[in-house]
C-alpha positions as CSV (number, residue, x, y, z in Angstrom):
1,M,43.0,7.2,7.1
2,K,42.2,3.9,9.1
3,K,38.0,2.6,8.6
4,S,36.2,3.3,11.9
5,P,35.1,-0.5,12.7
6,K,31.1,0.1,12.2
7,S,31.5,1.7,8.8
8,A,33.7,-1.1,7.5
9,K,30.2,-3.4,9.7
10,F,28.4,-1.6,7.7
11,F,30.4,-2.0,4.4
12,A,30.7,-5.8,4.9
13,S,27.0,-6.2,6.0
14,H,25.8,-4.8,2.2
15,W,28.7,-6.7,0.8
16,S,27.5,-9.8,1.6
17,A,24.2,-9.1,1.1
18,F,25.0,-7.6,-2.4
19,L,27.3,-11.5,-3.1
20,Q,23.8,-13.3,-1.4
21,Q,21.5,-12.0,-4.0
22,F,23.3,-12.9,-7.4
23,K,23.7,-16.5,-5.2
24,N,20.3,-16.8,-5.9
25,L,19.8,-14.5,-9.2
26,H,17.6,-16.6,-11.7
27,L,17.8,-15.2,-14.9
28,H,16.1,-16.8,-18.1
29,G,16.9,-16.7,-21.7
30,D,13.2,-16.1,-23.0
31,R,13.4,-13.0,-20.4
32,F,16.9,-11.3,-22.7
33,V,14.7,-12.6,-26.0
34,M,11.5,-10.1,-25.2
35,L,14.1,-7.6,-23.8
36,T,15.7,-7.6,-27.4
37,V,13.0,-7.4,-28.7
38,A,11.6,-4.6,-26.5
39,G,15.0,-2.6,-27.5
40,L,15.0,-2.9,-30.8
41,I,11.3,-1.9,-31.0
42,N,11.7,0.8,-29.2
43,A,14.8,2.6,-31.4
44,F,12.4,1.9,-34.1
45,G,9.7,4.6,-32.8
46,V,12.0,6.9,-31.4
47,S,15.5,7.4,-34.4
48,V,12.7,7.0,-36.4
49,F,9.4,8.5,-36.6
50,L,10.3,11.2,-32.8
51,Y,14.0,12.4,-33.3
52,P,14.1,12.7,-37.0
53,V,10.9,15.7,-36.5
54,N,12.7,17.0,-33.1
55,L,10.3,15.7,-30.9
56,Y,10.7,14.5,-27.6
57,D,10.5,11.0,-25.0
58,S,9.6,11.5,-22.0
59,G,12.1,10.9,-19.0
60,I,15.2,10.2,-19.5
61,S,15.1,9.0,-23.1
62,G,13.4,12.8,-24.0
63,T,16.5,13.8,-21.9
64,A,19.0,12.4,-24.0
65,M,17.6,13.4,-27.4
66,L,17.4,16.9,-26.0
67,L,21.4,16.6,-25.2
68,A,22.9,14.6,-28.3
69,Q,20.4,17.8,-30.1
70,I,22.2,20.4,-28.4
71,T,25.8,18.6,-27.4
72,P,28.2,18.6,-30.1
73,D,28.3,15.5,-33.0
74,W,30.1,12.9,-31.4
75,C,28.1,13.0,-28.4
76,S,24.9,10.7,-30.3
77,L,21.6,9.9,-28.7
78,S,23.4,6.5,-28.1
79,L,26.2,7.2,-26.0
80,I,23.4,9.1,-24.4
81,L,21.2,6.9,-23.5
82,L,23.9,5.0,-22.4
83,L,25.8,7.6,-20.2
84,L,22.3,8.8,-18.8
85,N,20.6,5.6,-17.5
86,V,23.0,2.8,-17.1
87,P,23.9,4.8,-13.8
88,L,20.8,5.4,-12.7
89,F,19.9,1.5,-12.8
90,L,23.7,0.7,-10.6
91,F,22.2,4.0,-8.6
92,G,18.9,2.2,-7.5
93,L,20.7,-1.7,-7.4
94,K,20.0,-2.1,-3.8
95,R,16.3,-1.0,-4.1
96,Q,15.6,-2.9,-7.5
97,G,17.5,-5.8,-6.4
98,V,20.4,-7.4,-9.0
99,Q,18.1,-9.1,-11.2
100,F,15.8,-5.7,-12.2
101,T,19.0,-3.8,-12.6
102,I,20.7,-6.5,-15.1
103,Y,17.4,-6.7,-17.1
104,A,17.3,-2.7,-17.0
105,V,21.0,-2.6,-18.2
106,Y,20.4,-4.7,-21.5
107,S,17.6,-3.5,-22.1
108,V,19.0,-0.2,-22.6
109,F,22.1,-1.1,-23.9
110,I,20.1,-3.0,-27.0
111,Y,18.1,0.3,-27.2
112,S,21.2,1.9,-27.5
113,L,22.4,-0.4,-30.5
114,G,19.3,0.0,-32.2
115,A,19.6,4.1,-32.2
116,W,23.3,4.2,-33.1
117,L,22.7,1.5,-36.1
118,I,19.2,3.5,-37.6
119,Q,21.3,6.6,-37.1
120,G,24.5,5.5,-38.5
121,P,25.5,2.2,-40.8
122,L,21.2,1.4,-42.3
123,P,20.2,2.6,-45.1
124,L,17.8,4.8,-43.4
125,D,17.8,8.6,-43.6
126,V,16.5,10.2,-40.3
127,S,19.1,13.6,-40.3
128,I,15.5,16.0,-41.4
129,S,12.3,13.8,-41.8
130,S,11.1,10.6,-41.1
131,P,11.8,8.1,-43.7
132,L,7.8,7.0,-42.5
133,A,6.0,10.2,-41.9
134,G,8.0,13.0,-43.9
135,T,7.7,16.0,-41.8
136,D,4.5,15.5,-40.4
137,L,4.4,16.0,-37.0
138,L,1.0,15.2,-35.2
139,L,1.7,11.3,-37.4
140,C,5.2,11.6,-35.7
141,A,3.7,12.1,-32.2
142,L,1.5,9.0,-32.6
143,F,3.3,6.4,-33.9
144,G,6.7,7.2,-32.5
145,G,4.2,6.9,-29.3
146,L,2.9,4.0,-30.0
147,I,6.1,2.2,-30.9
148,S,8.2,3.0,-28.1
149,G,5.6,2.6,-25.8
150,V,4.9,-0.6,-26.9
151,G,9.4,-1.2,-26.8
152,S,8.7,0.0,-23.0
153,G,6.1,-1.8,-22.2
154,L,7.2,-4.8,-23.6
155,A,10.0,-4.7,-21.4
156,I,8.5,-4.3,-18.2
157,R,6.1,-7.3,-19.1
158,G,10.0,-8.5,-19.3
159,G,11.3,-7.8,-16.0
160,G,13.5,-4.9,-16.8
161,A,12.9,-1.0,-18.1
162,M,13.4,1.1,-21.0
163,D,14.1,4.1,-18.9
164,G,16.0,5.5,-15.5
165,M,13.2,7.5,-14.4
166,E,11.0,5.4,-12.8
167,V,14.6,4.4,-10.8
168,M,15.5,7.6,-10.2
169,A,11.1,8.7,-8.9
170,V,11.6,5.8,-7.1
171,I,14.4,7.2,-4.3
172,F,14.5,10.7,-4.7
173,A,10.0,11.4,-4.9
174,R,9.7,10.5,-0.6
175,K,13.0,12.9,0.4
176,L,10.8,15.2,-1.7
177,G,7.6,14.8,-0.1
178,M,6.6,13.8,-3.5
179,T,4.7,10.2,-4.5
180,V,6.6,8.8,-7.8
181,G,3.9,9.7,-10.7
182,T,4.1,13.3,-9.1
183,F,8.5,13.0,-9.4
184,V,7.8,12.1,-12.9
185,M,5.6,13.9,-14.3
186,S,7.0,17.1,-12.7
187,Y,10.3,16.3,-14.3
188,N,7.8,15.5,-17.6
189,V,7.5,19.1,-17.6
190,V,10.4,20.7,-16.9
191,L,11.7,18.8,-19.6
192,Y,9.7,20.4,-22.1
193,I,9.7,23.8,-20.9
194,L,13.6,23.6,-21.4
195,A,12.8,22.0,-24.7
196,G,10.3,24.9,-25.8
197,L,12.7,27.0,-24.3
198,L,16.0,25.9,-25.8
199,R,14.6,25.0,-29.9
200,S,12.8,28.8,-29.3
201,S,9.8,26.6,-30.2
202,W,6.2,25.5,-28.0
203,I,5.2,23.6,-31.1
204,L,7.5,20.7,-30.8
205,P,7.2,20.5,-26.9
206,L,2.9,20.5,-27.5
207,Y,3.9,17.7,-30.1
208,S,6.1,16.4,-27.5
209,I,3.0,15.7,-24.8
210,I,0.7,13.7,-27.1
211,A,3.7,11.0,-27.9
212,Y,4.2,10.8,-24.4
213,A,0.1,10.3,-23.5
214,V,0.1,8.1,-26.8
215,G,2.7,6.3,-25.0
216,L,1.7,6.4,-21.2
217,K,-2.0,4.0,-22.6
218,V,0.6,1.9,-24.5
219,V,2.5,0.6,-22.1
220,D,-1.1,-0.2,-20.0
221,F,-2.3,-1.6,-22.4
222,V,0.8,-4.1,-23.2
223,I,1.6,-4.8,-19.6
224,E,-2.1,-5.1,-18.7
225,G,-3.7,-6.3,-21.9
226,I,-6.8,-6.3,-23.8
227,D,-9.3,-8.0,-21.8
228,R,-8.1,-7.2,-17.8
229,S,-9.2,-9.7,-15.4
230,K,-12.1,-8.9,-12.5
231,A,-11.3,-9.9,-8.9
232,A,-15.3,-11.0,-7.2
233,L,-15.4,-11.2,-3.6
234,I,-18.6,-12.4,-2.9
235,V,-19.7,-12.9,0.3
236,T,-22.0,-16.2,0.5
237,R,-23.5,-18.7,3.1
238,N,-23.8,-21.1,0.6
239,P,-19.9,-21.5,-0.7
240,D,-19.9,-25.3,-1.4
241,A,-22.7,-24.9,-4.4
242,I,-21.0,-22.0,-5.2
243,C,-17.0,-23.3,-5.9
244,R,-18.9,-26.5,-7.5
245,A,-20.7,-24.6,-9.5
246,L,-18.3,-21.6,-10.5
247,G,-16.0,-24.4,-10.9
248,E,-18.0,-26.4,-13.6
249,A,-19.0,-23.0,-15.6
250,F,-15.3,-21.4,-15.4
251,G,-12.9,-24.2,-14.8
252,T,-11.0,-22.2,-12.7
253,G,-10.1,-22.4,-9.0
254,M,-11.6,-20.0,-6.3
255,T,-10.2,-19.4,-2.6
256,C,-13.1,-19.4,0.1
257,I,-11.8,-17.4,3.5
258,P,-14.4,-17.5,6.0
259,A,-16.3,-14.3,7.8
260,Q,-18.3,-13.6,10.1
261,G,-22.0,-10.7,9.2
262,G,-21.1,-7.1,11.1
263,F,-24.1,-7.4,12.0
264,S,-25.4,-10.5,12.3
265,H,-22.9,-11.9,13.5
266,E,-23.3,-14.5,11.3
267,E,-20.5,-17.2,9.0
268,M,-20.5,-16.2,6.3
269,T,-17.7,-17.2,3.4
270,I,-15.8,-14.8,1.6
271,V,-15.4,-16.6,-1.7
272,Y,-12.7,-15.4,-4.0
273,F,-12.8,-15.3,-7.9
274,V,-11.0,-13.7,-10.9
275,V,-13.3,-13.6,-14.2
276,N,-12.7,-11.6,-17.5
277,R,-15.0,-9.1,-18.0
278,F,-16.7,-11.0,-20.2
279,Q,-17.9,-13.8,-17.5
280,I,-19.5,-10.9,-15.1
281,S,-22.6,-11.7,-16.0
282,R,-22.6,-15.5,-15.9
283,M,-20.9,-15.4,-12.6
284,K,-23.7,-13.2,-11.3
285,D,-26.4,-15.1,-12.4
286,I,-24.5,-17.9,-11.1
287,V,-24.4,-17.1,-7.3
288,H,-27.9,-15.6,-7.2
289,D,-29.7,-18.7,-8.6
290,L,-27.9,-20.3,-5.6
291,D,-27.8,-17.8,-2.6
292,D,-29.8,-14.7,-3.5
293,R,-28.6,-13.0,-0.3
294,A,-25.0,-13.1,-1.9
295,Y,-23.2,-9.6,-1.5
296,I,-20.7,-9.4,-5.1
297,T,-18.2,-6.7,-5.7
298,I,-16.0,-6.4,-9.3
299,S,-13.1,-5.2,-8.6
300,E,-10.1,-4.5,-11.2
301,V,-7.0,-6.7,-11.1
302,A,-3.5,-5.6,-13.1
303,D,-2.6,-8.7,-13.3
304,V,-3.2,-12.7,-11.9
305,F,0.0,-15.5,-11.7
306,K,-1.2,-19.2,-11.6
307,L,0.0,-23.2,-11.9
308,N,-1.4,-24.4,-14.4
309,Q,-4.8,-24.8,-14.0
310,D,-5.0,-28.9,-15.7
311,K,-2.5,-29.4,-13.1
312,L,-4.4,-27.6,-9.8
313,S,-7.6,-29.4,-11.6
314,Q,-6.5,-33.0,-11.2
315,K,-5.1,-31.9,-7.5
316,V,-8.4,-30.8,-5.8
317,D,-10.5,-32.9,-7.8
318,N,-13.3,-34.3,-5.3
319,Q,-11.9,-32.4,-2.5
320,P,-13.9,-30.5,0.0
321,L,-14.2,-27.2,-0.9
322,L,-14.7,-26.2,2.8
323,P,-14.5,-27.5,5.5
324,R,-18.1,-27.9,7.3
325,R,-18.7,-26.2,10.5
326,K,-20.6,-28.0,13.3
């Protein structure tokens, strides 16, 4: 049976785009180092604290743990992790990109390898209890969630992922009329209900929810850091003096955006300035000392990507901050 010209053209265009992504691919060795550390940390948290006492991780990792408990012994956790996650990452290749897919598959491979080492060759008995927390379900849930959350957060910071759940959510959530967050939460609810039914115990799923909640907070902490930045939007009539004062006080740059008052139609400037939470009070004092009518809003910033500040300051030193209005 011959392919139609349209299908051949469709395949050729997608294959060409795929090859172009490989041509422009830039992989970084330091990312693989971070992903290796992330995978080993995640494997330690899951294999030493959660899996021995029949608690469950979230997403595809939790599904793999449940399947490993109800399938024959040759279906190990490490094998099921690869069988479930890798196809999902490959399925999402077009949407997520080649670089992310390579990093994510590598992360899962290291996670799977670490789980196999801990449950096999290494001299650790994780068959009936945690070698560090025993059978204390609360300790296992807390530390399992904390440590695996660190691993998952590091994987995301390294440009990959430790679980194919997010990829599945991005692909299927819109088709089901759901948000990504709702899809992930619904999947985990179904997972924990199935675990309770199959294991004839609701204690283990309830403790697993504790591990999930702890891991979720730790992932946010690792990705965003303890000291989240704040973005200040300063609407002012005296931008030059304010920019110079803020630059001298904090040693950072800022962005100026021409604006106009919606009621007064007076020409003004919006100064966009990123600070940490400890600098907000001083920033407000500096601004209001120079312009007591300045309007300031503060919002959260998830992450900041910037040039080397020393090089940037050398380029802009002694240059006017704004063109003078006539």
